[in-house]
C-alpha positions as CSV (number, residue, x, y, z in Angstrom):
1,X,213.8,-65.8,-16.0
2,X,215.7,-68.7,-17.0
3,X,218.0,-69.3,-20.1
4,X,218.2,-72.6,-21.9
5,X,220.2,-73.8,-24.9
6,X,218.7,-77.4,-25.4
7,X,216.2,-75.8,-27.9
8,X,219.1,-74.7,-30.2
9,X,218.4,-77.5,-32.8
10,X,214.8,-76.3,-33.3
11,X,215.6,-72.6,-33.9
12,X,218.9,-72.8,-36.0
13,X,217.0,-73.3,-39.2
14,X,217.1,-69.8,-40.5
15,X,220.3,-70.6,-42.6
16,X,218.4,-71.6,-45.9
17,X,220.1,-71.3,-49.4
18,X,218.4,-71.5,-52.5
19,X,219.9,-72.5,-56.0
20,X,218.2,-70.8,-58.7
21,X,219.2,-73.4,-61.3
22,X,216.8,-75.8,-59.7
23,X,214.1,-73.8,-61.5
24,X,211.6,-73.8,-58.6
25,X,209.6,-70.7,-58.1
26,X,209.1,-71.0,-54.3
27,X,211.5,-73.5,-52.8
28,X,210.2,-73.0,-49.4
29,X,207.0,-74.9,-50.5
30,X,208.9,-78.0,-51.8
31,X,209.7,-79.8,-48.5
32,X,209.3,-83.3,-50.2
33,X,212.9,-85.0,-50.2
34,X,212.1,-88.2,-52.0
35,X,212.0,-88.5,-55.7
36,X,208.5,-89.5,-56.6
37,X,207.8,-90.3,-60.2
38,X,204.7,-88.3,-59.6
39,X,206.5,-85.1,-58.4
40,X,204.6,-82.9,-60.7
41,X,201.4,-83.5,-58.8
42,X,202.5,-81.0,-56.0
43,X,200.0,-78.8,-53.8
44,X,200.5,-75.2,-53.6
45,X,200.5,-72.9,-50.5
46,X,198.9,-69.6,-51.1
47,X,198.8,-66.7,-48.5
48,X,195.9,-64.2,-49.2
49,X,196.0,-61.0,-47.3
50,X,193.3,-58.4,-47.0
51,X,192.7,-55.1,-45.1
52,X,189.5,-53.9,-43.4
53,X,186.4,-54.1,-45.4
54,X,188.0,-55.8,-48.4
55,X,187.1,-59.1,-49.9
56,X,189.6,-61.9,-50.8
57,X,188.4,-61.5,-54.3
58,X,187.4,-65.1,-55.3
59,X,184.3,-67.5,-55.4
60,X,184.0,-71.1,-54.9
61,X,181.7,-73.8,-56.3
62,X,181.2,-77.6,-56.3
63,X,183.4,-79.2,-59.1
64,X,180.7,-79.7,-61.9
65,X,182.7,-82.6,-63.4
66,X,181.5,-84.8,-60.6
67,X,184.8,-85.2,-59.0
68,X,183.4,-84.1,-55.7
69,X,185.9,-81.2,-55.0
70,X,185.7,-77.6,-54.5
71,X,186.9,-75.3,-57.2
72,X,187.7,-71.8,-57.8
73,X,185.0,-70.4,-60.0
74,X,185.9,-66.6,-60.0
75,X,189.1,-64.6,-59.4
76,X,188.7,-60.8,-59.4
77,X,191.3,-59.1,-61.2
78,X,194.0,-57.2,-58.9
79,X,192.4,-58.7,-55.7
80,X,194.2,-60.5,-53.0
81,X,193.4,-63.9,-54.5
82,X,194.8,-63.0,-57.9
83,X,197.9,-61.5,-56.4
84,X,198.7,-64.7,-54.3
85,X,198.5,-66.8,-57.4
86,X,195.0,-68.4,-57.2
87,X,193.7,-69.4,-60.5
88,X,190.1,-70.4,-61.8
89,X,189.7,-74.2,-61.6
90,X,192.0,-74.5,-58.6
91,X,191.0,-77.3,-56.3
92,X,190.9,-76.3,-52.6
93,X,192.3,-78.9,-50.2
94,X,192.8,-77.1,-47.1
95,X,191.7,-73.7,-45.5
96,X,193.9,-72.4,-42.9
97,X,195.6,-75.8,-42.4
98,X,192.4,-77.6,-42.1
99,X,191.4,-80.4,-44.4
100,X,188.2,-79.2,-46.2
101,X,187.7,-82.0,-48.6
102,X,185.2,-83.7,-46.8
103,X,183.4,-80.7,-45.3
104,X,180.1,-79.2,-46.1
105,X,180.3,-76.6,-48.8
106,X,178.5,-73.9,-46.7
107,X,180.8,-74.6,-43.7
108,X,184.0,-74.2,-45.8
109,X,182.6,-70.7,-47.1
110,X,181.8,-69.6,-43.6
111,X,185.4,-70.5,-42.6
112,X,186.9,-68.4,-45.1
113,X,184.5,-65.4,-44.6
114,X,185.0,-65.3,-40.8
115,X,188.7,-65.9,-40.8
116,X,189.8,-62.4,-40.6
117,X,192.8,-60.8,-42.6
118,X,194.9,-64.1,-43.2
119,X,193.7,-66.8,-45.4
120,X,196.0,-69.8,-46.1
121,X,194.7,-72.1,-49.1
122,X,196.4,-75.4,-50.2
123,X,195.3,-76.0,-53.7
124,X,196.1,-78.3,-56.6
125,X,195.9,-77.0,-60.1
126,X,193.0,-78.3,-62.2
127,X,195.2,-80.4,-64.4
128,X,197.2,-81.7,-61.5
129,X,194.1,-82.5,-59.6
130,X,192.8,-84.5,-62.8
131,X,196.2,-86.1,-63.2
132,X,196.2,-87.3,-59.6
133,X,192.7,-88.8,-59.8
134,X,193.7,-90.6,-63.2
135,X,196.7,-92.0,-61.5
136,X,194.8,-93.1,-58.4
137,X,196.9,-91.0,-56.1
138,X,195.5,-90.4,-52.5
139,X,195.1,-86.6,-52.1
140,X,195.6,-86.8,-48.2
141,X,199.0,-88.6,-49.0
142,X,200.0,-85.7,-51.3
143,X,199.1,-83.2,-48.7
144,X,201.0,-85.1,-45.8
145,X,204.1,-85.4,-48.2
146,X,204.0,-81.8,-49.0
147,X,203.6,-80.5,-45.2
148,X,205.6,-83.1,-43.5
149,X,204.7,-86.3,-42.0
150,X,204.0,-85.3,-38.4
151,X,203.0,-81.6,-39.1
152,X,200.7,-80.3,-36.6
153,X,199.0,-76.9,-36.3
154,X,199.9,-74.4,-33.7
155,X,197.6,-74.1,-30.5
156,X,196.0,-71.0,-29.3
157,X,195.4,-72.0,-25.4
158,X,193.4,-69.9,-23.0
159,X,194.8,-70.5,-19.4
160,X,192.8,-69.7,-16.3
161,X,194.9,-69.3,-13.1
162,X,194.7,-71.7,-10.4
163,X,194.5,-70.7,-6.8
164,X,197.2,-72.9,-5.8
165,X,199.2,-73.8,-8.9
166,X,198.9,-70.3,-10.6
167,X,199.0,-70.4,-14.4
168,X,201.0,-73.5,-14.3
169,X,204.1,-72.6,-16.6
170,X,207.5,-70.9,-16.5
171,X,209.0,-68.9,-19.2
172,X,212.6,-69.9,-20.3
173,X,214.7,-67.5,-22.3
174,X,216.6,-69.1,-25.1
175,X,220.3,-68.2,-24.8
176,X,221.7,-66.6,-27.9
177,X,218.3,-65.9,-29.3
178,X,216.9,-62.4,-28.4
179,X,213.3,-62.3,-27.2
180,X,212.6,-65.9,-27.8
181,X,210.9,-67.9,-25.2
182,X,209.9,-71.6,-24.6
183,X,207.6,-72.8,-21.9
184,X,208.0,-75.5,-19.1
185,X,204.7,-76.7,-17.7
186,X,203.8,-77.9,-14.3
187,X,202.4,-81.5,-14.8
188,X,198.8,-81.6,-14.4
189,X,198.6,-77.7,-14.3
190,X,196.2,-75.2,-15.9
191,X,198.7,-74.7,-18.8
192,X,199.0,-78.3,-19.5
193,X,195.3,-78.9,-19.1
194,X,194.8,-76.1,-21.6
195,X,196.9,-77.6,-24.3
196,X,200.4,-76.1,-23.6
197,X,203.3,-78.7,-23.7
198,X,206.8,-78.4,-22.2
199,X,209.2,-77.2,-24.9
200,X,206.6,-75.3,-26.7
201,X,207.7,-72.0,-28.2
202,X,205.8,-68.8,-27.3
203,X,204.7,-66.9,-30.3
204,X,202.2,-64.6,-29.0
205,X,200.6,-63.7,-25.7
206,X,197.2,-61.7,-25.2
207,X,197.4,-60.4,-28.6
208,X,201.1,-59.4,-28.7
209,X,203.8,-61.0,-30.3
210,X,206.5,-62.5,-27.8
211,X,209.3,-61.3,-30.1
212,X,208.2,-57.8,-29.5
213,X,208.5,-58.0,-25.6
214,X,211.4,-57.7,-23.6
215,X,211.6,-60.3,-20.5
216,X,210.5,-57.5,-18.2
217,X,207.6,-56.5,-20.5
218,X,206.5,-60.2,-20.8
219,X,206.5,-60.6,-17.1
220,X,204.5,-57.5,-16.7
221,X,202.0,-58.6,-19.3
222,X,201.4,-61.7,-17.4
223,X,201.0,-59.9,-14.0
224,X,198.4,-57.4,-15.6
225,X,196.4,-60.6,-16.4
226,X,195.4,-61.9,-12.8
227,X,192.8,-64.3,-13.8
228,X,193.9,-65.6,-17.2
229,X,196.3,-65.4,-20.2
230,X,195.9,-66.5,-23.9
231,X,199.0,-68.0,-25.4
232,X,199.7,-68.9,-29.0
233,X,202.3,-71.7,-29.0
234,X,203.9,-74.1,-31.4
235,X,206.4,-76.9,-31.0
236,X,209.9,-76.6,-32.4
237,X,209.5,-79.4,-35.2
238,X,206.3,-77.9,-36.6
239,X,207.8,-74.3,-36.3
240,X,210.4,-75.6,-38.6
241,X,207.6,-76.8,-41.0
242,X,206.2,-73.4,-40.9
243,X,209.4,-71.7,-41.8
244,X,210.3,-73.9,-44.5
245,X,206.8,-73.1,-46.1
246,X,207.4,-69.5,-45.5
247,X,204.3,-69.5,-43.4
248,X,203.9,-67.3,-40.4
249,X,202.4,-68.7,-37.2
250,X,199.2,-66.7,-36.7
251,X,195.9,-67.5,-34.8
252,X,194.1,-67.9,-38.0
253,X,195.9,-71.3,-38.6
254,X,195.8,-72.4,-34.9
255,X,193.7,-74.9,-33.0
256,X,191.4,-73.2,-30.3
257,X,192.1,-74.9,-27.0
258,X,189.9,-74.2,-23.7
259,X,188.3,-70.9,-25.1
260,X,185.5,-69.6,-22.7
261,X,183.7,-68.1,-25.6
262,X,182.7,-69.1,-29.1
263,X,180.0,-67.7,-31.7
264,X,177.6,-70.3,-32.7
265,X,175.4,-70.6,-35.6
266,X,171.7,-71.4,-35.2
267,X,169.3,-72.8,-37.9
268,X,166.0,-71.6,-37.4
269,X,162.5,-72.8,-39.0
270,X,159.6,-70.4,-38.6
271,X,156.8,-71.4,-36.6
272,X,153.1,-70.5,-36.4
273,X,153.9,-67.4,-34.7
274,X,157.2,-66.5,-36.4
275,X,160.8,-67.1,-35.0
276,X,160.0,-65.8,-31.5
277,X,162.5,-63.2,-30.8
278,X,163.1,-59.3,-30.9
279,X,166.0,-57.6,-32.7
280,X,167.3,-54.5,-31.1
281,X,170.1,-51.9,-31.9
282,X,172.0,-50.7,-28.9
283,X,175.1,-48.8,-28.3
284,X,178.1,-50.1,-26.4
285,X,179.0,-47.6,-23.8
286,X,182.8,-48.0,-23.9
287,X,183.4,-47.9,-27.3
288,X,180.1,-46.2,-28.5
289,X,179.7,-48.8,-31.4
290,X,176.4,-49.9,-32.5
291,X,175.4,-53.5,-32.0
292,X,172.5,-55.8,-33.0
293,X,171.0,-57.4,-29.8
294,X,168.7,-60.4,-29.6
295,X,166.0,-59.7,-27.0
296,X,162.8,-61.3,-25.5
297,X,163.2,-64.9,-26.7
298,X,159.9,-66.3,-26.6
299,X,159.3,-69.5,-24.4
300,X,158.9,-72.6,-26.6
301,X,159.6,-70.7,-29.8
302,X,162.0,-71.8,-32.6
303,X,164.6,-69.3,-31.4
304,X,164.6,-70.8,-28.0
305,X,164.7,-74.4,-29.3
306,X,167.8,-73.4,-31.3
307,X,169.5,-72.1,-28.2
308,X,169.2,-68.4,-28.6
309,X,169.7,-66.4,-25.3
310,X,168.7,-62.8,-24.3
311,X,171.2,-60.4,-24.7
312,X,173.5,-62.1,-27.3
313,X,174.8,-60.0,-30.2
314,X,173.8,-61.0,-33.7
315,X,177.0,-61.2,-35.8
316,X,175.9,-63.0,-39.1
317,X,172.7,-63.8,-41.0
318,X,173.0,-66.7,-43.5
319,X,176.7,-66.5,-43.3
320,X,176.8,-62.7,-44.1
321,X,178.4,-60.7,-41.4
322,X,176.0,-58.0,-40.1
323,X,178.0,-55.9,-37.5
324,X,178.5,-53.0,-39.8
325,X,175.0,-53.1,-41.3
326,X,172.0,-50.9,-40.5
327,X,169.1,-52.4,-38.6
328,X,166.7,-52.2,-41.4
329,X,169.0,-54.0,-43.7
330,X,169.4,-56.9,-41.3
331,X,165.6,-57.2,-40.9
332,X,165.1,-57.3,-44.5
333,X,167.7,-60.0,-44.7
334,X,166.0,-62.1,-42.3
335,X,162.6,-61.4,-44.0
336,X,164.0,-62.3,-47.6
337,X,165.2,-65.7,-46.1
338,X,161.7,-66.9,-46.1
339,X,160.7,-69.7,-43.7
340,X,164.3,-70.6,-42.7
341,X,167.1,-68.5,-41.5
342,X,170.7,-69.1,-40.3
343,X,171.8,-66.8,-37.4
344,X,175.3,-66.6,-35.8
345,X,175.4,-65.0,-32.3
346,X,178.0,-64.4,-29.6
347,X,177.7,-63.1,-25.9
348,X,178.6,-59.4,-25.2
349,X,181.3,-60.9,-22.9
350,X,182.4,-63.1,-25.7
351,X,183.0,-60.1,-28.1
352,X,184.8,-58.2,-25.4
353,X,187.2,-61.3,-25.0
354,X,187.9,-61.5,-28.8
355,X,188.4,-57.7,-29.1
356,X,191.0,-57.7,-26.2
357,X,193.0,-60.4,-28.1
358,X,192.4,-58.5,-31.5
359,X,191.3,-61.4,-33.5
360,X,188.0,-61.9,-35.4
361,X,185.1,-62.7,-33.1
362,X,183.9,-65.4,-35.6
363,X,187.3,-67.1,-36.1
364,X,186.4,-70.1,-33.9
365,X,182.5,-70.1,-34.4
366,X,180.5,-73.3,-33.9
367,X,178.5,-74.7,-36.7
368,X,175.1,-76.2,-36.1
369,X,174.8,-80.0,-36.1
370,X,172.2,-80.3,-38.7
371,X,171.0,-78.1,-41.6
372,X,172.8,-75.7,-43.6
373,X,172.1,-72.6,-45.7
374,X,173.8,-72.5,-49.0
375,X,176.4,-69.6,-49.5
376,X,178.0,-68.5,-52.6
377,X,180.3,-65.6,-52.3
378,X,183.4,-64.3,-50.3
379,X,182.6,-61.0,-48.7
380,X,184.2,-58.3,-46.6
381,X,184.7,-58.3,-43.0
382,X,184.2,-55.4,-40.6
383,X,186.7,-53.7,-38.3
384,X,187.8,-55.3,-35.1
385,X,189.1,-52.9,-32.6
386,X,190.8,-53.6,-29.3
387,X,189.6,-52.4,-26.0
388,X,191.9,-52.0,-23.0
389,X,192.3,-55.3,-20.7
390,X,190.5,-53.7,-17.8
391,X,187.5,-52.4,-19.9
392,X,184.3,-54.4,-20.4
393,X,181.5,-53.3,-22.7
394,X,178.1,-52.7,-21.6
395,X,175.1,-51.5,-23.8
396,X,173.3,-48.4,-23.6
397,X,169.6,-48.6,-24.0
398,X,168.7,-45.8,-26.6
399,X,165.6,-44.1,-26.7
400,X,162.1,-45.9,-27.1
401,X,161.9,-47.8,-30.2
402,X,159.0,-48.9,-32.4
403,X,158.1,-52.5,-32.5
404,X,157.1,-53.5,-35.9
405,X,155.7,-56.5,-37.5
406,X,157.7,-58.5,-40.0
407,X,155.5,-57.3,-43.0
408,X,154.8,-53.6,-42.2
409,X,151.8,-52.0,-43.8
410,X,152.1,-48.2,-44.6
411,X,150.1,-45.9,-42.5
412,X,147.0,-44.6,-44.1
413,X,147.4,-41.0,-45.4
414,X,146.3,-38.2,-43.1
415,X,145.4,-35.9,-45.8
416,X,142.0,-35.9,-47.4
417,X,140.9,-34.5,-50.7
418,X,139.9,-31.0,-51.0
419,X,138.7,-28.5,-53.6
420,X,140.9,-25.5,-54.6
421,X,139.3,-22.1,-53.9
422,X,140.7,-18.8,-55.3
423,X,141.8,-16.6,-52.5
424,X,143.7,-13.5,-51.8
425,X,147.4,-13.8,-51.2
426,X,147.2,-12.8,-47.6
427,X,144.4,-15.1,-46.9
428,X,146.0,-18.0,-48.8
429,X,149.2,-17.7,-46.6
430,X,147.3,-17.6,-43.4
431,X,145.2,-20.8,-44.4
432,X,148.4,-22.5,-45.4
433,X,150.1,-21.8,-41.9
434,X,146.8,-22.9,-40.2
435,X,146.7,-26.2,-42.3
436,X,150.2,-27.0,-41.6
437,X,149.9,-26.5,-37.8
438,X,146.7,-28.5,-37.8
439,X,148.4,-31.5,-39.7
440,X,151.4,-31.5,-37.2
441,X,149.1,-31.7,-34.3
442,X,147.1,-34.7,-35.7
443,X,150.3,-36.4,-36.7
444,X,151.8,-36.1,-33.2
445,X,148.6,-37.2,-31.6
446,X,147.9,-40.1,-33.9
447,X,151.2,-41.8,-34.7
448,X,153.5,-43.6,-32.3
449,X,156.8,-41.9,-31.6
450,X,159.4,-42.5,-34.2
451,X,162.8,-43.9,-33.1
452,X,165.9,-42.0,-34.1
453,X,167.8,-43.5,-37.1
454,X,170.3,-45.3,-34.8
455,X,167.7,-46.7,-32.6
456,X,165.4,-49.7,-33.9
457,X,163.7,-52.6,-32.8
458,X,161.9,-55.3,-34.7
459,X,159.7,-58.3,-33.7
460,X,161.1,-61.1,-36.0
461,X,157.6,-63.1,-35.8
462,X,156.2,-62.4,-39.4
């Protein structure tokens, strides 16, 4: 592996001194060098971290004052939001380095819910936002001044190996910087076509931080991925911006480039015969996890028109993640939705892909072109485990399941009224055993076989 010193200027930025007399709480957030008379109007970058099955601890709403901004309406005590410094009334400008001031409200909430463990919010305090509006300041200019004029997001690039050009890049070890690597791309090669540029710094490869790998381990990682690799990269200047803001380079803030799989959200309106698909719970063979599978999509149904495919996994209903829910609870969510429902689905191979990388499967989901379902809260996320690179999940069809309508009617009682007759204890016990045996036989011959608690299918056609 080659060594290189031309990148020296881009990595010699760790020497940062702070003068406490300046009175700045977090000097890394203040990268604006010019003396602006409106310097009090300064965005704040907040990093929220949550663990498995934990919420971020805040809620959003549209600004009721008519200013057209998203404001924080609730901050839960002791939660990640409060610990990060988020306050009620804060105006949200960016979510994970993406401008959300012009996005649909429900789309912003979905981005927050699906983002995983790290959430970066760029906010203005309520008073500062009103001051900016009264002074006629441009919010985008304020953000650009805070972040840096040419600040760009990192790139998460999936590279497929070419039979002739290979992956189309070489790794260069930085001289004097242990376990730091930059990339040199082949012009027109697979890496360049996937968004990698010559001089980019390698942050992460196939879910593993590059700084934790030796040259030998890094080469071995690439060789173990004969068909493709996924790289998280950033150019030197933008890495400097991130370090000045004390912001880690993680997949949550990256742009997705050339990914083979993305979850997609479908908005369905119930037709005359319902939505037209079957929801079935199945078990993945490798991980033995239960998944909710979309089956038997009817031709010409609202489900087919929305792009639903047989075998896709149901990941969310109306923006609420459902991987960890029971089958019956999901069916109830769909029924309560009425005549419209928003479903987010991902292929099995797509789920395998994200689990191998160790990132949330809905991180780069696709929103529907038209129509939205209003969302209101920020909820927990399920666990995303990793599977070995050479493993691929398959589903195991569980024992036969009952096909039930959307509005089930309780079965009629099998018992009939009878008169009580005084009997001797012996005869009473004998008749009791006989009656129990008779009812069991009638029940087994009259009712369809019940599925075990972990195996369910429901025809979503009510």
